[in-house]
N, CA, C and O atoms as CSV, one atom per row, in Angstrom:
chain,resi,resn,atom,element,x,y,z
A,1,UNK,N,N,35.496,16.147,-25.941
A,1,UNK,CA,C,34.529,15.898,-24.892
A,1,UNK,C,C,33.768,17.191,-24.617
A,1,UNK,O,O,34.363,18.253,-24.438
A,2,UNK,N,N,32.458,17.082,-24.589
A,2,UNK,CA,C,31.628,18.248,-24.296
A,2,UNK,C,C,31.500,18.420,-22.781
A,2,UNK,O,O,31.892,17.545,-22.008
A,3,UNK,N,N,30.954,19.543,-22.380
A,3,UNK,CA,C,30.711,19.772,-20.961
A,3,UNK,C,C,29.745,18.722,-20.420
A,3,UNK,O,O,29.923,18.221,-19.310
A,4,UNK,N,N,28.732,18.395,-21.201
A,4,UNK,CA,C,27.766,17.369,-20.796
A,4,UNK,C,C,28.425,16.011,-20.593
A,4,UNK,O,O,28.118,15.304,-19.633
A,5,UNK,N,N,29.320,15.652,-21.487
A,5,UNK,CA,C,30.037,14.380,-21.352
A,5,UNK,C,C,30.925,14.386,-20.109
A,5,UNK,O,O,31.055,13.370,-19.428
A,6,UNK,N,N,31.530,15.527,-19.821
A,6,UNK,CA,C,32.353,15.660,-18.625
A,6,UNK,C,C,31.513,15.459,-17.370
A,6,UNK,O,O,31.920,14.740,-16.457
A,7,UNK,N,N,30.357,16.083,-17.322
A,7,UNK,CA,C,29.471,15.950,-16.168
A,7,UNK,C,C,29.006,14.506,-16.014
A,7,UNK,O,O,29.021,13.960,-14.911
A,8,UNK,N,N,28.600,13.898,-17.106
A,8,UNK,CA,C,28.124,12.508,-17.055
A,8,UNK,C,C,29.231,11.575,-16.586
A,8,UNK,O,O,29.004,10.704,-15.745
A,9,UNK,N,N,30.411,11.757,-17.123
A,9,UNK,CA,C,31.550,10.927,-16.737
A,9,UNK,C,C,31.865,11.077,-15.249
A,9,UNK,O,O,32.094,10.084,-14.558
A,10,UNK,N,N,31.875,12.308,-14.762
A,10,UNK,CA,C,32.156,12.557,-13.340
A,10,UNK,C,C,31.076,11.926,-12.468
A,10,UNK,O,O,31.380,11.324,-11.438
A,11,UNK,N,N,29.821,12.060,-12.877
A,11,UNK,CA,C,28.705,11.497,-12.111
A,11,UNK,C,C,28.796,9.975,-12.044
A,11,UNK,O,O,28.618,9.384,-10.979
A,12,UNK,N,N,29.070,9.355,-13.167
A,12,UNK,CA,C,29.162,7.896,-13.196
A,12,UNK,C,C,30.353,7.390,-12.389
A,12,UNK,O,O,30.251,6.376,-11.699
A,13,UNK,N,N,31.475,8.088,-12.474
A,13,UNK,CA,C,32.655,7.695,-11.684
A,13,UNK,C,C,32.379,7.790,-10.193
A,13,UNK,O,O,32.922,7.020,-9.400
A,14,UNK,N,N,31.533,8.740,-9.819
A,14,UNK,CA,C,31.169,8.896,-8.411
A,14,UNK,C,C,30.111,7.876,-7.984
A,14,UNK,O,O,29.856,7.700,-6.793
A,15,UNK,N,N,29.501,7.212,-8.958
A,15,UNK,CA,C,28.492,6.197,-8.660
A,15,UNK,C,C,27.109,6.751,-8.370
A,15,UNK,O,O,26.306,6.098,-7.704
A,16,UNK,N,N,26.820,7.956,-8.866
A,16,UNK,CA,C,25.531,8.593,-8.618
A,16,UNK,C,C,24.607,8.455,-9.820
A,16,UNK,O,O,25.044,8.467,-10.971
A,17,UNK,N,N,23.333,8.326,-9.525
A,17,UNK,CA,C,22.322,8.466,-10.577
A,17,UNK,C,C,22.102,9.966,-10.763
A,17,UNK,O,O,22.585,10.775,-9.971
A,18,UNK,N,N,21.377,10.324,-11.807
A,18,UNK,CA,C,21.068,11.747,-12.005
A,18,UNK,C,C,20.273,12.278,-10.818
A,18,UNK,O,O,20.494,13.404,-10.371
A,19,UNK,N,N,19.357,11.475,-10.315
A,19,UNK,CA,C,18.533,11.880,-9.186
A,19,UNK,C,C,19.383,12.091,-7.931
A,19,UNK,O,O,19.188,13.069,-7.209
A,20,UNK,N,N,20.313,11.187,-7.670
A,20,UNK,CA,C,21.174,11.317,-6.493
A,20,UNK,C,C,22.043,12.564,-6.561
A,20,UNK,O,O,22.187,13.285,-5.573
A,21,UNK,N,N,22.618,12.814,-7.727
A,21,UNK,CA,C,23.441,14.012,-7.877
A,21,UNK,C,C,22.597,15.265,-7.698
A,21,UNK,O,O,23.018,16.214,-7.036
A,22,UNK,N,N,21.418,15.267,-8.281
A,22,UNK,CA,C,20.527,16.421,-8.150
A,22,UNK,C,C,20.187,16.673,-6.680
A,22,UNK,O,O,20.160,17.824,-6.244
A,23,UNK,N,N,19.931,15.624,-5.924
A,23,UNK,CA,C,19.621,15.779,-4.505
A,23,UNK,C,C,20.812,16.364,-3.753
A,23,UNK,O,O,20.633,17.217,-2.884
A,24,UNK,N,N,22.014,15.920,-4.074
A,24,UNK,CA,C,23.215,16.452,-3.427
A,24,UNK,C,C,23.383,17.941,-3.713
A,24,UNK,O,O,23.893,18.690,-2.880
A,25,UNK,N,N,22.949,18.360,-4.898
A,25,UNK,CA,C,23.087,19.753,-5.309
A,25,UNK,C,C,21.872,20.599,-4.959
A,25,UNK,O,O,21.915,21.824,-5.070
A,26,UNK,N,N,20.787,19.953,-4.536
A,26,UNK,CA,C,19.574,20.687,-4.195
A,26,UNK,C,C,18.846,21.233,-5.403
A,26,UNK,O,O,18.333,22.352,-5.378
A,27,UNK,N,N,18.802,20.442,-6.459
A,27,UNK,CA,C,18.113,20.884,-7.671
A,27,UNK,C,C,17.378,19.722,-8.322
A,27,UNK,O,O,17.468,18.588,-7.851
A,28,UNK,N,N,16.672,19.991,-9.373
A,28,UNK,CA,C,15.885,18.976,-10.075
A,28,UNK,C,C,16.783,18.079,-10.927
A,28,UNK,O,O,17.773,18.532,-11.501
A,29,UNK,N,N,16.415,16.803,-10.996
A,29,UNK,CA,C,17.199,15.876,-11.814
A,29,UNK,C,C,17.102,16.231,-13.295
A,29,UNK,O,O,17.970,15.854,-14.082
A,30,UNK,N,N,16.056,16.951,-13.675
A,30,UNK,CA,C,15.945,17.373,-15.077
A,30,UNK,C,C,17.077,18.327,-15.452
A,30,UNK,O,O,17.481,18.379,-16.614
A,31,UNK,N,N,17.591,19.079,-14.485
A,31,UNK,CA,C,18.730,19.963,-14.762
A,31,UNK,C,C,19.952,19.138,-15.141
A,31,UNK,O,O,20.663,19.468,-16.090
A,32,UNK,N,N,20.190,18.065,-14.397
A,32,UNK,CA,C,21.329,17.192,-14.680
A,32,UNK,C,C,21.182,16.610,-16.083
A,32,UNK,O,O,22.141,16.579,-16.854
A,33,UNK,N,N,19.985,16.154,-16.405
A,33,UNK,CA,C,19.735,15.563,-17.729
A,33,UNK,C,C,19.991,16.577,-18.836
A,33,UNK,O,O,20.588,16.234,-19.857
A,34,UNK,N,N,19.550,17.820,-18.653
A,34,UNK,CA,C,19.758,18.844,-19.683
A,34,UNK,C,C,21.238,19.159,-19.865
A,34,UNK,O,O,21.695,19.376,-20.987
A,35,UNK,N,N,21.991,19.185,-18.760
A,35,UNK,CA,C,23.434,19.432,-18.877
A,35,UNK,C,C,24.116,18.290,-19.613
A,35,UNK,O,O,24.944,18.511,-20.496
A,36,UNK,N,N,23.758,17.057,-19.236
A,36,UNK,CA,C,24.435,15.894,-19.819
A,36,UNK,C,C,24.150,15.726,-21.306
A,36,UNK,O,O,24.957,15.136,-22.024
A,37,UNK,N,N,23.032,16.226,-21.770
A,37,UNK,CA,C,22.711,16.155,-23.196
A,37,UNK,C,C,23.139,17.417,-23.935
A,37,UNK,O,O,22.884,17.565,-25.131
A,38,UNK,N,N,23.794,18.328,-23.208
A,38,UNK,CA,C,24.261,19.594,-23.775
A,38,UNK,C,C,23.129,20.475,-24.281
A,38,UNK,O,O,23.338,21.351,-25.120
A,39,UNK,N,N,21.916,20.234,-23.759
A,39,UNK,CA,C,20.790,21.104,-24.104
A,39,UNK,C,C,20.960,22.465,-23.437
A,39,UNK,O,O,20.556,23.493,-23.980
A,40,UNK,N,N,21.567,22.452,-22.247
A,40,UNK,CA,C,21.841,23.660,-21.477
A,40,UNK,C,C,23.229,23.503,-20.890
A,40,UNK,O,O,23.609,22.412,-20.464
A,41,UNK,N,N,23.982,24.582,-20.868
A,41,UNK,CA,C,25.320,24.534,-20.277
A,41,UNK,C,C,25.283,25.205,-18.908
A,41,UNK,O,O,24.831,26.343,-18.783
A,42,UNK,N,N,25.762,24.497,-17.878
A,42,UNK,CA,C,25.747,25.096,-16.549
A,42,UNK,C,C,26.733,26.256,-16.461
A,42,UNK,O,O,27.722,26.304,-17.193
A,43,UNK,N,N,26.454,27.172,-15.570
A,43,UNK,CA,C,27.379,28.266,-15.325
A,43,UNK,C,C,28.643,27.759,-14.655
A,43,UNK,O,O,28.717,26.615,-14.204
A,44,UNK,N,N,29.622,28.624,-14.600
A,44,UNK,CA,C,30.928,28.273,-14.034
A,44,UNK,C,C,30.821,27.753,-12.600
A,44,UNK,O,O,31.359,26.693,-12.280
A,45,UNK,N,N,30.132,28.495,-11.745
A,45,UNK,CA,C,30.048,28.081,-10.340
A,45,UNK,C,C,29.256,26.789,-10.188
A,45,UNK,O,O,29.564,25.975,-9.318
A,46,UNK,N,N,28.253,26.594,-11.015
A,46,UNK,CA,C,27.475,25.360,-10.964
A,46,UNK,C,C,28.320,24.178,-11.414
A,46,UNK,O,O,28.275,23.113,-10.799
A,47,UNK,N,N,29.079,24.354,-12.468
A,47,UNK,CA,C,29.947,23.274,-12.942
A,47,UNK,C,C,30.939,22.887,-11.852
A,47,UNK,O,O,31.193,21.704,-11.626
A,48,UNK,N,N,31.480,23.858,-11.199
A,48,UNK,CA,C,32.433,23.575,-10.113
A,48,UNK,C,C,31.748,22.810,-8.985
A,48,UNK,O,O,32.318,21.859,-8.451
A,49,UNK,N,N,30.533,23.212,-8.615
A,49,UNK,CA,C,29.777,22.500,-7.573
A,49,UNK,C,C,29.488,21.064,-7.974
A,49,UNK,O,O,29.585,20.153,-7.151
A,50,UNK,N,N,29.130,20.857,-9.241
A,50,UNK,CA,C,28.843,19.513,-9.741
A,50,UNK,C,C,30.087,18.633,-9.605
A,50,UNK,O,O,30.014,17.514,-9.096
A,51,UNK,N,N,31.214,19.145,-10.062
A,51,UNK,CA,C,32.450,18.368,-10.007
A,51,UNK,C,C,32.876,18.098,-8.574
A,51,UNK,O,O,33.365,17.011,-8.266
A,52,UNK,N,N,32.696,19.070,-7.701
A,52,UNK,CA,C,33.030,18.859,-6.287
A,52,UNK,C,C,32.108,17.824,-5.657
A,52,UNK,O,O,32.562,16.997,-4.866
A,53,UNK,N,N,30.826,17.854,-5.993
A,53,UNK,CA,C,29.873,16.877,-5.462
A,53,UNK,C,C,30.226,15.461,-5.908
A,53,UNK,O,O,29.896,14.483,-5.237
A,54,UNK,N,N,30.906,15.367,-7.056
A,54,UNK,CA,C,31.317,14.065,-7.581
A,54,UNK,C,C,32.702,13.652,-7.075
A,54,UNK,O,O,33.246,12.632,-7.497
A,55,UNK,N,N,33.258,14.445,-6.176
A,55,UNK,CA,C,34.526,14.081,-5.559
A,55,UNK,C,C,35.766,14.631,-6.217
A,55,UNK,O,O,36.878,14.205,-5.902
A,56,UNK,N,N,35.594,15.567,-7.124
A,56,UNK,CA,C,36.732,16.170,-7.797
A,56,UNK,C,C,37.012,17.538,-7.182
A,56,UNK,O,O,36.168,18.431,-7.243
A,57,UNK,N,N,38.174,17.700,-6.601
A,57,UNK,CA,C,38.565,18.987,-6.034
A,57,UNK,C,C,39.394,19.711,-7.083
A,57,UNK,O,O,40.596,19.482,-7.219
A,58,UNK,N,N,38.730,20.583,-7.816
A,58,UNK,CA,C,39.362,21.222,-8.964
A,58,UNK,C,C,39.474,22.724,-8.713
A,58,UNK,O,O,38.472,23.387,-8.445
A,59,UNK,N,N,40.689,23.258,-8.797
A,59,UNK,CA,C,40.849,24.703,-8.633
A,59,UNK,C,C,40.053,25.463,-9.699
A,59,UNK,O,O,39.933,24.994,-10.831
A,60,UNK,N,N,39.517,26.618,-9.351
A,60,UNK,CA,C,38.701,27.388,-10.296
A,60,UNK,C,C,39.379,27.645,-11.638
A,60,UNK,O,O,38.721,27.615,-12.678
A,61,UNK,N,N,40.666,27.894,-11.626
A,61,UNK,CA,C,41.349,28.188,-12.889
A,61,UNK,C,C,41.311,26.985,-13.835
A,61,UNK,O,O,41.229,27.165,-15.050
A,62,UNK,N,N,41.367,25.775,-13.304
A,62,UNK,CA,C,41.315,24.583,-14.160
A,62,UNK,C,C,39.924,24.356,-14.731
A,62,UNK,O,O,39.785,23.895,-15.864
A,63,UNK,N,N,38.904,24.672,-13.962
A,63,UNK,CA,C,37.543,24.554,-14.479
A,63,UNK,C,C,37.360,25.524,-15.636
A,63,UNK,O,O,36.797,25.164,-16.670
A,64,UNK,N,N,37.834,26.750,-15.465
A,64,UNK,CA,C,37.724,27.743,-16.523
A,64,UNK,C,C,38.511,27.303,-17.758
A,64,UNK,O,O,38.034,27.451,-18.883
A,65,UNK,N,N,39.696,26.771,-17.553
A,65,UNK,CA,C,40.509,26.303,-18.677
A,65,UNK,C,C,39.828,25.143,-19.397
A,65,UNK,O,O,39.812,25.098,-20.627
A,66,UNK,N,N,39.270,24.213,-18.640
A,66,UNK,CA,C,38.596,23.056,-19.241
A,66,UNK,C,C,37.431,23.506,-20.093
A,66,UNK,O,O,37.218,22.966,-21.179
A,67,UNK,N,N,36.676,24.480,-19.629
A,67,UNK,CA,C,35.527,24.972,-20.401
A,67,UNK,C,C,35.981,25.582,-21.721
A,67,UNK,O,O,35.354,25.356,-22.756
A,68,UNK,N,N,37.062,26.348,-21.696
A,68,UNK,CA,C,37.588,26.966,-22.919
A,68,UNK,C,C,38.075,25.877,-23.861
A,68,UNK,O,O,37.805,25.920,-25.061
A,69,UNK,N,N,38.788,24.908,-23.320
A,69,UNK,CA,C,39.329,23.819,-24.142
A,69,UNK,C,C,38.203,22.997,-24.757
A,69,UNK,O,O,38.302,22.592,-25.915
A,70,UNK,N,N,37.147,22.746,-24.014
A,70,UNK,CA,C,36.029,21.969,-24.537
A,70,UNK,C,C,35.326,22.707,-25.671
A,70,UNK,O,O,34.897,22.086,-26.644
A,71,UNK,N,N,35.209,24.002,-25.555
A,71,UNK,CA,C,34.575,24.778,-26.624
A,71,UNK,C,C,35.396,24.781,-27.904
A,71,UNK,O,O,34.848,24.839,-29.005
A,72,UNK,N,N,36.717,24.717,-27.750
A,72,UNK,CA,C,37.605,24.743,-28.919
A,72,UNK,C,C,37.656,23.391,-29.620
A,72,UNK,O,O,38.045,23.308,-30.785
A,73,UNK,N,N,37.266,22.337,-28.918
A,73,UNK,CA,C,37.363,20.965,-29.481
A,73,UNK,C,C,36.296,20.713,-30.515
A,73,UNK,O,O,36.232,19.623,-31.083
């Protein structure tokens, strides 16, 4: 699973459109689209904010571990 797939999965589980998630984060929906297609990878703090906005309370160490694991896959 790529970072983009993780973001898309979290967003869909939360029931948000790309536009709704972008509004919750205070950014453009095009950013969400670029992340989900893996055109751009969000930074660590942004990824954590995205997951929290989708209802996932993830400790920072797990986010960092997930990113490393996704790159190795």
